[in-house]
Structure formats: structure tokens, C-alpha cells
C-alpha positions in Angstrom: 6.8 -1.7 22.9 9.4 0.8 21.4 9.1 4.5 21.2 6.6 5.2 18.5 7.8 8.7 17.8 9.6 9.3 14.5 13.4 9.2 15.0 15.8 11.8 13.4 16.7 9.3 10.7 13.0 8.7 9.9 12.3 12.4 9.6 15.3 12.8 7.4 14.1 10.0 5.2 10.6 11.6 5.1 12.1 15.0 4.0 14.1 13.3 1.2 11.1 11.4 -0.2 8.8 14.3 0.1 11.3 16.6 -1.8 11.6 14.0 -4.5 7.8 13.6 -4.9 7.3 17.3 -4.8 9.5 17.7 -7.8 8.6 14.5 -9.7 5.1 13.6 -8.7 2.9 16.6 -9.0 -0.9 16.3 -9.5 -0.9 17.2 -13.1 1.5 14.4 -14.1 -0.3 11.8 -12.0 -3.6 12.7 -13.6 -2.1 12.6 -17.1 -0.8 9.1 -16.3 -4.0 8.0 -14.8 -5.8 8.9 -18.0 -3.3 7.0 -20.2 -2.7 3.4 -20.8 0.4 3.5 -18.8 -0.5 4.8 -15.2 2.8 3.7 -13.6 5.8 6.1 -13.6 8.9 4.1 -14.3 11.3 7.1 -14.0 10.1 7.9 -10.5 10.3 4.2 -9.5 13.8 4.1 -10.7 14.8 7.1 -8.6 13.1 5.7 -5.6 14.4 2.2 -5.9 17.8 2.7 -7.5 18.8 6.2 -6.7 17.6 6.2 -3.1 17.8 2.4 -2.4 14.2 2.3 -1.0 13.2 -0.9 -2.7 15.6 -2.9 -0.4 14.6 -1.4 3.0 13.1 -4.6 4.3 15.9 -6.8 3.0 18.8 -7.7 5.2 22.3 -6.4 4.1 23.7 -9.9 3.7 20.9 -10.6 1.2 21.4 -7.4 -1.0 19.2 -4.9 0.8 19.4 -1.9 3.1 18.8 -3.8 6.3 16.3 -1.2 7.6 12.9 -2.0 9.2 9.3 -1.7 8.7 9.3 1.6 10.5 11.3 3.2 7.7 9.2 1.5 5.0 6.2 3.0 6.7 7.5 6.6 6.5 8.1 6.0 2.8 4.6 4.8 2.4 3.1 7.8 4.3 4.7 10.1 1.7 3.7 7.9 -1.3 0.2 7.9 0.0 0.2 11.6 0.4 1.3 12.0 -3.2 -0.7 9.0 -4.5 2.4 8.1 -6.4 1.8 5.6 -9.1 4.7 3.3 -8.2 4.7 -0.3 -7.1 6.3 0.2 -3.8 3.7 -1.6 -1.6 3.2 -4.5 -4.0 6.9 -5.1 -4.9 9.1 -3.6 -2.2 6.8 -4.8 0.7 4.5 -7.6 -0.3 6.5 -9.5 -2.9 9.7 -8.9 -0.9 8.1 -10.2 2.4 6.9 -13.4 0.4 10.5 -14.0 -0.8 11.9 -13.4 2.7 9.9 -16.3 3.9 11.6 -18.4 1.3 15.1 -19.3 2.6 17.0 -19.9 -0.5 15.8 -17.1 -2.8 18.9 -14.9 -2.8 19.2 -13.9 -6.4 15.5 -12.9 -7.0 15.4 -11.1 -3.6 18.7 -9.2 -4.5 17.0 -8.2 -7.8 13.9 -6.9 -6.0 16.0 -5.1 -3.4 17.9 -3.3 -6.0 14.8 -2.2 -8.0 16.1 -3.9 -11.2 13.2 -6.2 -11.0 9.6 -5.5 -10.0 7.7 -8.3 -8.3 4.0 -8.9 -7.6 2.4 -11.5 -5.4 -0.3 -13.1 -7.5 -2.9 -13.0 -4.8 -5.9 -10.8 -5.1 -5.5 -7.3 -3.5 -8.6 -7.8 -1.5 -7.3 -10.8 0.3 -7.0 -10.4 4.2 -3.9 -12.0 6.0 -5.9 -14.9 7.4 -8.2 -15.5 4.5 -8.3 -18.3 1.9 -6.5 -17.4 -1.3 -6.8 -18.8 -4.9 -4.1 -20.9 -6.4 -3.4 -22.4 -9.8 -3.0 -26.0 -10.9 0.5 -27.4 -11.0 1.2 -30.1 -13.5 4.8 -31.3 -13.7 6.3 -27.8 -13.4 3.7 -26.2 -15.7 1.1 -23.9 -14.2 -2.5 -23.6 -15.4 -5.4 -21.4 -14.2 -6.5 -17.8 -13.7 -6.2 -15.4 -10.8 -8.0 -12.0 -10.6 -7.5 -8.7 -8.8 -3.7 -8.8 -8.9 -2.4 -5.2 -8.1 0.4 -3.8 -10.3 0.7 -7.0 -12.3 0.9 -5.0 -15.5 4.3 -3.6 -14.6 5.7 -6.7 -12.8 8.7 -8.5 -14.2 8.2 -11.6 -11.9 5.0 -12.9 -10.5 4.9 -15.1 -7.4 2.2 -17.6 -8.0 0.7 -19.9 -5.4 0.0 -23.5 -6.7 -2.4 -26.3 -5.6 0.7 -28.4 -4.7 1.5 -26.0 -1.9 4.3 -24.3 -3.6 5.0 -20.7 -4.5 6.4 -20.3 -8.0 8.3 -17.4 -9.6 7.0 -17.0 -13.2 8.3 -14.3 -15.6 5.8 -11.8 -16.8 6.2 -12.8 -20.5 5.0 -16.4 -19.6 1.6 -15.0 -18.4 -1.4 -13.3 -20.2 -2.0 -10.0 -18.2 -5.5 -8.5 -18.8 -6.3 -5.2 -17.2 -9.4 -5.0 -15.0 -11.4 -1.9 -14.1 -10.0 -0.4 -11.0 -11.5 2.4 -8.9 -7.9 3.6 -8.1 -6.4 4.6 -11.3 -2.9 4.9 -9.8 -2.9 1.2 -8.6 -4.4 -0.8 -11.5 -5.6 -4.4 -11.1 -5.3 -7.3 -13.6 -6.3 -10.8 -14.4 -3.5 -13.3 -14.9 -4.1 -16.3 -17.2 -1.6 -19.1 -17.0 -1.6 -21.7 -19.8 1.2 -24.2 -19.2 3.3 -21.4 -17.8 6.8 -22.6 -16.6 7.6 -21.6 -13.1 10.4 -22.1 -10.5 9.4 -23.2 -7.1 10.9 -20.7 -4.6 9.3 -21.9 -1.4 6.0 -22.9 0.4 3.0 -20.8 -0.5 1.1 -20.8 2.8 3.8 -19.2 5.1 5.0 -16.9 2.4 1.6 -15.4 1.5 0.6 -15.1 5.2 3.7 -13.1 6.0 3.4 -11.0 2.9 -0.3 -10.1 3.4 0.4 -9.4 7.1 3.1 -6.9 6.2 1.0 -5.5 3.4 -2.0 -4.9 5.7 0.2 -3.3 8.4 2.0 -1.0 6.2 -1.0 -0.1 4.2 -2.2 1.8 7.2 0.7 4.2 6.8 -0.2 4.8 3.2 -3.8 5.5 4.5 -2.4 7.9 7.0 -0.6 9.7 4.3 -3.8 10.1 2.2 -5.7 11.3 5.4 -3.0 13.8 6.5 -3.0 15.3 2.9 -6.8 15.7 3.0 -6.8 17.3 6.3 -3.9 19.7 5.6 -5.2 20.8 2.2 -8.7 21.3 3.5 -7.5 23.5 6.5 -5.4 25.5 4.0 -8.3 26.0 1.6 -10.7 27.1 4.3 -8.3 29.7 5.5 -8.1 31.3 2.1 -11.7 30.9 0.9 -13.9 33.8 2.0 -17.6 34.0 2.4 -19.5 37.0 3.8 -16.1 38.7 3.9 -14.6 36.3 6.4 -12.6 33.0 5.9 -14.9 30.0 5.7 -12.7 28.2 8.2 -13.9 30.7 10.8 -17.3 29.3 11.0 -17.8 27.1 14.1 -19.6 24.2 12.4 -16.6 23.7 10.1 -14.2 24.1 12.9 -15.9 21.2 14.8 -15.7 19.0 11.6 -12.0 19.8 11.2 -11.3 19.3 14.9 -13.0 15.8 14.9 -11.1 14.8 11.7 -7.8 16.0 13.3 -8.5 13.7 16.3 -9.2 10.8 14.1 -6.0 11.3 12.0 -3.9 11.6 15.1 -5.3 8.3 16.4 -4.7 6.7 13.0 -1.1 7.8 13.1 -0.8 6.1 16.5 -2.3 2.9 15.1 -0.2 3.0 11.9 3.1 3.5 13.9 2.2 0.7 16.4 1.6 -1.7 13.5 4.9 -0.7 11.7 6.8 -1.1 15.0 5.2 -4.5 15.7 6.2 -5.7 12.3 9.7 -4.5 12.9 10.0 -6.0 16.5 7.8 -9.1 16.2 5.9 -8.1 19.3 2.0 -8.4 19.3 2.2 -8.3 15.5 -1.1 -9.8 14.7 -3.1 -7.7 17.1 -1.3 -4.4 16.1 -1.7 -5.0 12.4 -5.4 -6.0 12.8 -6.2 -2.9 14.9 -4.5 -0.6 12.6 -6.5 -2.0 9.6 -9.8 -2.0 11.5 -9.3 1.7 12.3 -7.4 3.1 9.2 -9.9 2.5 6.3 -12.9 4.5 7.7 -10.7 7.3 8.8 -8.9 7.7 5.5 -12.2 7.5 3.5 -13.9 10.1 5.8 -10.9 12.4 5.6 -11.1 12.2 1.7 -14.9 12.7 1.7 -14.6 15.6 4.0 -12.0 17.3 1.8 -14.2 16.7 -1.3 -17.2 18.4 0.6 -15.3 21.2 2.2 -13.8 22.2 -1.1 -17.3 22.7 -2.4 -17.8 22.7 -6.2 -14.1 23.0 -6.8 -13.5 19.6 -5.1 -16.0 18.0 -7.5 -13.9 18.8 -10.6 -11.6 16.2 -12.4 -8.8 18.7 -12.3 -8.7 19.0 -8.5 -6.5 16.4 -6.8 -8.9 15.4 -4.2 -10.6 12.7 -6.3 -7.3 10.9 -6.5 -7.1 10.7 -2.7 -10.7 9.6 -2.4 -10.3 6.8 -4.9 -7.1 5.6 -3.3 -8.8 5.7 0.2 -11.8 3.8 -1.1 -9.7 1.1 -2.9 -7.4 0.8 0.2 -10.5 0.2 2.4 -10.9 -3.2 0.8 -7.3 -4.0 0.2 -5.8 -6.8 2.3 -9.2 -7.3 4.0 -12.0 -4.9 4.9 -12.2 -3.1 8.4 -15.1 -5.4 9.3 -13.0 -8.5 8.4 -10.2 -7.2 10.6 -12.6 -6.5 13.5 -13.8 -10.0 13.3 -10.2 -11.3 13.3 -9.4 -9.1 16.2 -12.3 -10.5 18.3 -10.8 -13.9 17.8 -7.3 -12.7 18.6 -8.3 -11.2 21.9 -11.0 -13.7 22.7 -13.8 -11.1 22.8 -16.3 -12.7 20.4 -19.8 -11.3 20.2 -22.4 -13.2 22.4 
């Protein structure tokens, strides 16, 4: 296994992304978007994708991308998770991009996704684990018929990658599909139902390997997003408890709270190790399935607990809509069932390492 510590280049990338998000993705604007009919931030996405070239990190240079690795994409996702940025990075620059990378001849569409000019979405429910069965639509002579639910960021996608019952993966333009919003706990990553009624699609490859590859990368890098959420929760809670006074002393000085924060710190540090291992495994191809599964089995409960602790330890202030902690709690809860639950990943891990329950 490679060195899991962050390189100088990765730290520089983090600093650049964090500075951008600090300036353009403050809590007030994220909340305002979440309360509107258009939660995505197209200007921020354009800056990330076009201005900084981040949409093409996973795409080789000879196919129009930056030729970086999953490690760099993981750093970007840590920062996007920390800010709960309402942009389709995970769904387009990771999941849809990985699906197309499994389709050998898809140069033009891949180049468009890598540049950020086009936003893609894989038409597989966000809850689907990498090894699980996924829904498909009926293919009838090039026309696609059917309905798919729980598709993340479909509302903002230009192209949808749709699996069909003939085993193919089809690229369908958004204007050929009826997109109906679904109620989503995480207001910054909306879900939608897709209805295809004789929609014309272009076959880009085989669905099975493309979807498997895409969901595995999505699950592995989701752990880095969950790490960003957990780190924000821990950092902001420590800061608040240092400032908040009770009985004329900082609340953070009480031993019971120190113990809770120390335990949370240990869990977040362990989550960082698991997330880094998953990103490195995706980049190198070594022990990928095991590393991704371990990361997802561990990440979800830690991110949710960190956000719940932040909510509780901020007291009545944390319970208000105006305070940013609820955005992180909703993201953590929604992420906990994205690309498979922790329980599903633990079951998969038992099979991978041949340690099934008696």
C-alpha cells in the first residue's frame, strides 16, 4: 500500500478548494438555495469544473481530463463535504465519469464531462450498493421505456446514463426524459424520478461492468465526503465549547464533555485512515473491494454520530434552522444509505474475507 499521508500537492489542492468554498459557499447562501426550487449552485460548479479543472481529475489526459487519481478527487470531496456544497461533483465527476471510463469508445461524452461543460448522472438509485442488483428500463429498438427512482442530481444533469434490459448502458439527453423531484432528506443533493416514454438513447457500453465500476468508486470516495462532514462537526463543536461559558467557565472544560469530544476525535481520525485507504486503493487497484467496503462500513455511523454530537453540544442554538449543523446532519444521514448501508457493506466484507457468521 502507498503512503496514505497527504502529499504537498494534495494539501495545496485542499487549500485552493477551501478558499474558493469559503468565498462562494457560505452557509447563508447554501440555506437560501436549499429553501428554493433550485438547490444547485451553477456558478460554483462552473468555477470548480471549468476554472479549476476539477471535473476531469479522474479522466486520463489523452481522453481530455487532468490525469490525476482518486486521491486528489478524495481531497476535493472532503472539502465539498465540509461545506455541504450543492454541486454535482460526486454524481457527475466521479460516478458518471467512472461509468464512461468503463466504456472504451466514449471519448466525446467523457471529454464533455471532464471539462464541466456537460453534467452527467448515472440513472441508478443513490441507495444502490456496488454489488447489488439495479433497476433497468425496457429497450425496444433503440427507444427506452420505464421508470427509475432515487436518482441523485438528475434535475441538473444534461445527460443521463441509463441501464437497459438488453444489457446496454444508454446515453439519453435530459430533454428526452421526464424528471420529477422526489422528497429528499438532504436538501443539497436532491433526488428525482425519471420517466422514459420511447426516449431515444445511444448505446455507450455494457451496463453491468460500467455500473459496478461507477458504484464502487462512488462508495469509496463517499467516505471522504463523510470525513469532511465529520471533521467540520468536530472542529465547530470544539470551537463553540471553548467560547460558551457556564458557571463562569468554558463549557468545554467540563470533563464529561471532554470525554465525548476525545472519543469523537478518535473515531474521526480512524475514519480518515479508512477513507484514505479506500481512495488509495481505487487509485492503485490494490485490495480495492476490501478497502472500499471497510471504509463504507465504518464511515456512515461516524459521520452521523459526529453531526448528532454537534447538534446536541450546540444546545438550543444547534436546534435552529439558521444554524448550519442541520445541513451536515441531513447530509450525513442521507450519505449513510447512499451506495449501500453500513450493514450491507459489513455483509459484503464478510464474504470478501471469508468470515461469515456461523
